C-alpha positions in Angstrom: -23.4 2.1 20.1 -23.5 4.8 17.4 -26.3 3.2 15.4 -28.3 2.5 18.4 -27.8 6.0 19.8 -26.8 4.9 23.3 -23.8 6.0 25.4 -23.6 3.1 27.9 -22.0 -0.2 26.5 -24.0 -2.1 29.1 -27.1 -1.3 27.1 -25.9 -3.2 24.0 -27.6 -6.5 24.9 -31.0 -4.6 25.1 -30.6 -2.9 21.6 -33.2 -3.8 18.9 -30.7 -3.9 16.1 -33.2 -4.3 13.3 -34.9 -1.0 14.5 -31.6 0.8 15.1 -30.2 0.1 11.7 -33.5 0.8 10.0 -33.6 4.2 11.7 -30.1 4.9 10.6 -30.6 3.9 7.0 -34.0 5.9 6.8 -32.4 9.0 8.4 -29.5 8.9 5.8 -31.3 9.0 2.6 -32.9 5.6 2.1 -36.6 5.5 1.7 -39.0 2.8 3.0 -39.4 1.1 -0.3 -35.6 0.9 -0.8 -35.2 -0.4 2.8 -37.9 -3.1 2.1 -36.2 -4.2 -1.0 -32.9 -4.5 0.9 -34.4 -6.6 3.6 -36.0 -8.8 0.9 -32.8 -9.2 -1.0 -31.0 -10.1 2.3 -33.5 -12.5 3.7 -35.1 -14.1 0.6 -33.9 -17.7 0.0 -31.8 -18.0 -3.1 -32.5 -21.5 -4.2 
């Protein structure tokens, strides 16, 4: 609820968690380039 900036637990199923965590990281010092690198590192197939 903290990351999504909501007060009502019933709203959790409607949260766009990708956007919520992106906003959180960007507002706490990460820049867009760093965020893109993090997303790439976490989603890129490591074969």
